[in-house]
C-alpha positions in Angstrom: 0.0 0.0 0.0 1.1 3.5 -0.8 0.6 6.5 1.5 -1.3 9.1 -0.7 -2.4 11.7 1.9 -1.6 12.7 5.5 -4.1 14.9 7.4 -2.9 16.7 10.5 -5.2 18.1 13.1 -4.8 20.0 16.3 -8.0 19.6 18.4 -8.9 21.3 21.7 -11.9 19.6 23.4 -13.7 21.2 26.4 -13.9 19.3 29.6 -14.8 19.6 33.3 -13.1 18.0 36.2 -15.5 18.6 39.1 -13.4 21.4 40.6 -15.2 24.0 42.6 -14.4 26.3 39.6 -13.2 25.3 36.2 -12.2 28.8 35.3 -8.6 29.4 34.2 -6.2 30.7 36.8 -3.3 33.0 36.7 -0.9 31.0 34.4 2.6 30.2 35.4 4.7 27.0 34.9 1.9 24.7 36.0 -0.2 25.8 33.0 2.0 23.5 30.9 1.1 20.4 32.9 -1.8 18.5 31.3 -3.2 17.9 34.8 -3.2 21.6 35.6 -6.1 23.5 37.1 -5.4 26.2 34.4 -6.9 24.2 31.6 -10.5 24.0 30.5 -9.8 22.4 27.1 -7.4 19.6 26.4 -5.4 19.6 23.2 -4.6 16.6 21.1 -2.8 16.2 17.9 -4.4 13.7 15.5 -3.1 12.4 12.2 -5.1 10.5 9.5 -3.1 8.6 6.9 -4.8 7.5 3.7 -3.5 4.9 1.3 -4.0 4.2 -2.4 -6.4 1.3 -1.6 -8.7 3.6 0.4 -7.7 2.5 3.9 -7.4 5.2 6.6 -5.2 4.9 9.7 -5.4 7.2 12.7 -2.6 8.2 15.0 -1.9 10.7 17.8 1.2 12.5 18.9 1.9 13.8 22.3 2.2 17.5 22.9 -0.7 19.2 24.8 0.2 22.9 24.9 3.4 22.2 22.9 1.3 20.7 20.0 2.1 23.6 17.6 5.7 22.3 17.5 4.7 18.7 16.8 2.1 19.9 14.3 4.9 21.7 12.4 7.0 18.5 12.4 4.1 16.4 11.0 3.1 19.2 8.5 6.7 19.5 7.5 9.6 17.1 7.4 8.0 14.0 9.1 4.9 14.1 7.0 6.8 14.6 3.8 9.1 11.7 4.6 6.1 9.3 4.7 4.1 10.8 1.9 4.3 8.6 -1.2 6.1 5.8 0.7 4.9 2.2 0.1 4.9 -0.7 2.5 3.3 -4.1 2.2 0.8 -3.7 5.1 2.5 -6.3 7.3 4.0 -5.7 10.7 7.4 -6.7 9.2 7.0 -4.1 6.5 5.9 -1.5 9.0 9.0 -2.3 11.1 11.3 -1.7 8.1 9.6 1.6 7.3 9.7 2.9 10.9 13.4 1.8 11.2 14.1 3.9 8.1 12.3 6.9 9.6 14.0 6.6 13.0 17.4 6.6 11.3 16.5 9.5 9.0 15.4 11.7 12.0 17.9 10.5 14.7 19.7 13.8 14.7 16.6 15.6 15.9 16.7 13.7 19.3 15.3 10.6 20.8 12.5 12.6 22.5 10.6 15.8 21.7 8.3 16.9 18.9 9.9 15.0 16.1 9.8 11.8 18.1 6.2 12.6 19.0 5.4 13.1 15.3 7.0 9.7 14.5 4.9 8.1 17.3 1.7 9.4 15.6 2.7 8.0 12.3 3.6 4.6 13.8 0.2 4.3 15.5 -1.5 5.2 12.2 0.5 2.5 10.4 -0.4 -0.1 12.9 -4.1 0.9 12.5 -3.6 0.3 8.7 -1.9 -3.1 9.2 -4.7 -4.3 11.5 -7.3 -3.1 9.0 -5.6 -4.9 6.2 -5.4 -8.0 8.3 -9.1 -7.7 9.1 -8.4 -7.9 12.8 -8.8 -5.6 15.8 -5.4 -4.4 16.8 -5.4 -6.3 20.1 -5.8 -9.5 18.2 -3.0 -8.6 15.7 -0.8 -7.9 18.7 -1.5 -11.4 20.0 -3.6 -10.5 23.1 -6.0 -13.0 24.4 -8.3 -10.7 26.3 -10.8 -8.2 24.8 -11.6 -6.4 28.0 -9.3 -4.5 30.3 -9.5 -2.6 33.6 -9.3 1.2 33.7 -7.9 3.4 36.4 -8.8 7.0 37.1 -6.1 9.6 36.7 -7.2 12.8 38.4 -6.2 16.3 37.6 -4.5 18.5 40.2 -6.7 20.0 43.0 -3.9 22.3 44.2 -3.0 20.1 47.2 -6.3 21.1 48.8 -6.9 18.1 51.2 -10.7 18.4 51.2 -10.9 18.7 47.4 -8.4 15.9 46.8 -10.3 13.6 49.2 -13.7 14.4 47.7 -12.6 13.8 44.2 -10.8 10.6 45.0 -13.9 9.4 46.7 -16.0 10.5 43.7 -13.9 8.3 41.4 -14.2 5.4 43.9 -18.0 5.7 44.0 -18.0 5.7 40.2 -16.5 2.2 40.5 -12.8 2.8 40.1 -10.7 0.8 42.5 -7.4 2.3 41.3 -6.9 6.1 41.5 -4.0 8.3 40.7 -3.5 11.8 42.1 -1.4 14.7 40.7 -0.6 16.3 44.1 2.7 16.9 45.9 1.9 17.5 49.6 1.7 14.8 52.1 -1.5 16.3 53.7 -3.4 16.1 50.4 -2.2 12.6 49.6 -3.0 11.4 53.1 -6.5 12.9 52.9 -7.3 10.9 49.9 -5.9 7.7 51.5 -8.0 8.3 54.6 -11.1 8.9 52.6 -10.8 5.8 50.4 -11.8 2.4 51.6 -9.0 -0.2 52.1 -9.7 -1.9 48.7 -8.8 1.2 46.8 -5.3 1.4 45.2 -3.7 4.8 45.3 -0.9 6.2 43.1 0.6 9.6 43.0 2.3 11.4 40.1 4.3 14.4 41.3 5.8 15.4 37.9 9.5 15.7 38.6 9.6 18.4 41.4 12.3 17.5 43.9 16.1 17.2 44.2 17.2 13.7 45.2 17.6 14.3 48.9 14.2 15.9 49.2 12.6 13.2 47.1 14.1 10.6 49.5 12.6 12.4 52.5 9.2 12.7 50.8 9.2 9.1 49.8 10.1 7.9 53.3 7.2 10.0 54.7 4.8 8.4 52.2 5.8 4.9 53.0 3.1 4.6 55.7 0.3 5.4 53.1 1.0 2.2 51.2 1.1 3.8 47.7 1.1 1.5 44.7 3.7 3.8 43.3 5.2 7.3 43.5 5.6 8.6 40.0 8.6 10.7 38.7 9.7 12.2 42.0 13.1 13.5 40.9 14.4 16.6 39.1 15.9 16.3 36.6 13.9 13.3 35.4 16.9 11.6 33.8 18.9 11.5 37.0 18.7 7.7 37.1 21.2 7.2 40.0 19.1 9.6 42.0 15.9 7.8 41.1 17.4 4.5 42.2 18.3 6.1 45.6 14.7 7.2 46.0 13.4 3.7 45.1 15.6 2.3 47.9 13.6 4.3 50.4 10.8 1.8 50.2 7.9 3.3 48.2 7.7 1.8 44.7 8.9 4.2 42.0 7.3 4.6 38.6 8.8 6.5 35.7 9.6 6.5 32.0 7.1 8.9 30.4 10.1 11.2 29.8 12.6 8.5 28.8 14.8 9.1 25.8 13.4 6.4 23.5 13.8 2.6 24.0 17.4 3.0 25.0 16.3 5.4 27.7 14.3 2.6 29.2 17.2 0.2 28.9 19.2 2.7 31.0 16.4 2.9 33.6 16.3 -0.9 33.9 20.1 -1.3 34.1 20.3 1.4 36.8 17.6 -0.3 38.9 15.7 3.0 38.9 12.1 1.9 38.6 9.6 -0.5 40.0 7.1 0.3 37.3 8.0 1.3 33.7 5.7 3.8 32.0 6.2 4.1 28.3 3.9 6.6 26.6 2.9 5.4 23.2 2.4 8.9 21.8 5.9 9.9 22.9 8.2 6.9 22.8 8.0 6.1 19.1 4.5 4.6 18.9 3.3 1.0 19.2 6.6 -0.4 17.7 8.7 1.2 20.4 6.3 0.4 23.2 6.5 -3.3 22.3 10.3 -3.1 22.4 10.1 -1.6 25.9 7.7 -4.4 27.0 10.3 -7.0 25.8 13.1 -5.3 27.7 10.9 -5.0 30.9 10.2 -8.7 30.8 13.9 -9.4 30.5 14.7 -7.2 33.6 11.6 -8.3 35.6 10.1 -4.8 35.7 6.3 -4.3 35.8 4.9 -2.2 32.9 1.9 0.1 33.3 1.7 2.5 30.3 1.4 6.2 30.7 -1.7 7.6 29.0 -2.9 11.2 29.7 -4.4 11.9 26.3 -7.8 11.1 24.7 -7.5 10.3 21.0 -6.1 7.5 18.9 -3.1 7.0 21.2 -5.5 6.3 24.1 -7.1 3.5 22.2 -3.7 2.3 21.0 -2.6 2.1 24.7 -5.8 0.2 25.5 -4.9 -2.5 22.8 -1.4 -2.6 24.2 -2.6 -3.1 27.8 -4.5 -6.2 26.6 -1.1 -7.8 25.8 0.0 -7.3 29.4 -0.9 -9.3 32.5 -4.5 -9.3 33.7 -3.8 -6.9 36.6 -2.5 -4.1 34.4 -5.1 -1.4 33.8 -5.4 1.5 31.4 -4.8 5.0 32.7 -7.5 7.5 31.6 -7.8 11.2 32.4 -10.7 11.3 34.9 -12.5 14.1 33.1 -16.0 14.7 32.0 -16.4 15.5 28.3 -19.7 17.4 27.5 -19.3 16.4 23.9 -17.1 13.3 23.8 -15.1 12.9 20.6 -16.0 9.2 20.4 -18.6 7.1 22.1 -16.2 5.3 24.5 -14.5 8.4 25.9 -16.6 8.8 29.1 -14.9 5.7 30.6 -16.2 3.1 33.1 -13.9 1.0 35.3 -13.9 -1.7 32.6 -13.4 -1.2 28.9 -14.4 -3.7 26.2 -12.0 -3.3 23.3 -13.3 -2.6 19.8 -13.9 -5.7 17.7 -13.8 -3.9 14.4 -10.5 -4.1 12.4 -7.8 -1.7 13.5 -7.8 0.7 16.4 -11.5 1.2 16.4 -11.0 4.9 16.6 -14.0 6.6 14.9 -14.2 10.2 16.0 -17.2 12.4 15.5 -16.4 14.3 12.3 -18.6 17.2 13.2 -16.9 17.6 16.5 -13.5 17.3 14.9 -14.4 20.2 12.6 -15.9 22.3 15.4 -12.9 22.0 17.8 -10.0 22.0 15.3 -7.6 24.8 16.0 -5.3 23.9 13.1 -5.6 21.6 10.1 -3.5 20.7 7.1 -3.5 18.0 4.4 -0.5 16.7 2.7 -1.0 15.1 -0.7 1.3 14.1 -3.5 -0.2 17.0 -5.6 1.0 19.5 -2.9 4.3 17.9 -2.2 
């Protein structure tokens, strides 16, 4: 099959999160965190790839508020690299094409907007392969289960103990038995733990705030709360020796969302830095790279729970990938309410039945796409 068109879309969907006020705040560094109180719309970056036999594959690249840069990569060199390329529609052919692309763009870094753009293309190509094979992606990947668990990933409630406790309990009452916070203060985390019944699993993502010595102190204080994991406690995030020191403090450590490609995960594993590996399919290099990380994690005996704080094709790609992991691994979803969900499954329940149609099963509402697009381009052979 030959790639004849690549459509790139920045989309910003409105959401609510149950905060006392969903009005934007005063800006600042936190506004660039996708879990921030500053946001009332969440951006995503979608790509639709069309082939000469009429098949269409969907992908999604990471970016949130940095999406304009990833968009430029897809609308520019990355998109033009793939436009007009042919591959045979098999996973082997896909692997050869993506290897060629990774080598062509290696000088632009193993993370960042070019890698996010390559991730979007890889996901779209896997969607095409599964459609050509006539199988849902989870079956093409060799998964045996067509239903997975889901865990609720809350936005930040500004370390307000009463708000954090209330919203953690709200997620529990909706049926979620695993809940992740985006808070940094002990009082807020402890309030959630105290409010939740004993059968609730609690995780905390602190988004790389602390030098190693402070991270060790914080992790030791959190030990008594029995967290399933403490996520990305160290600044800078690639201080793997420091991360390993924090892990030795007793609380399980999760990281990897910001790893520099597959080799970055290999370095995490070799350093003994993580209890839980968190590849992000929209950042790491797509499904192909995620599968490489899974194989490495099995070799090193490290648990994998993918990162997934987005809502488009990459969320469904992560869901299909989760189906290949052990039964106790659940899909992370942003615990948001979408007044106009982009696709039917977006307002999630604690269990998700995977699509049975060929491919990803990503079928966004075209009217909503048109209404909430903030940028849109189409690359075709005629324009190239």
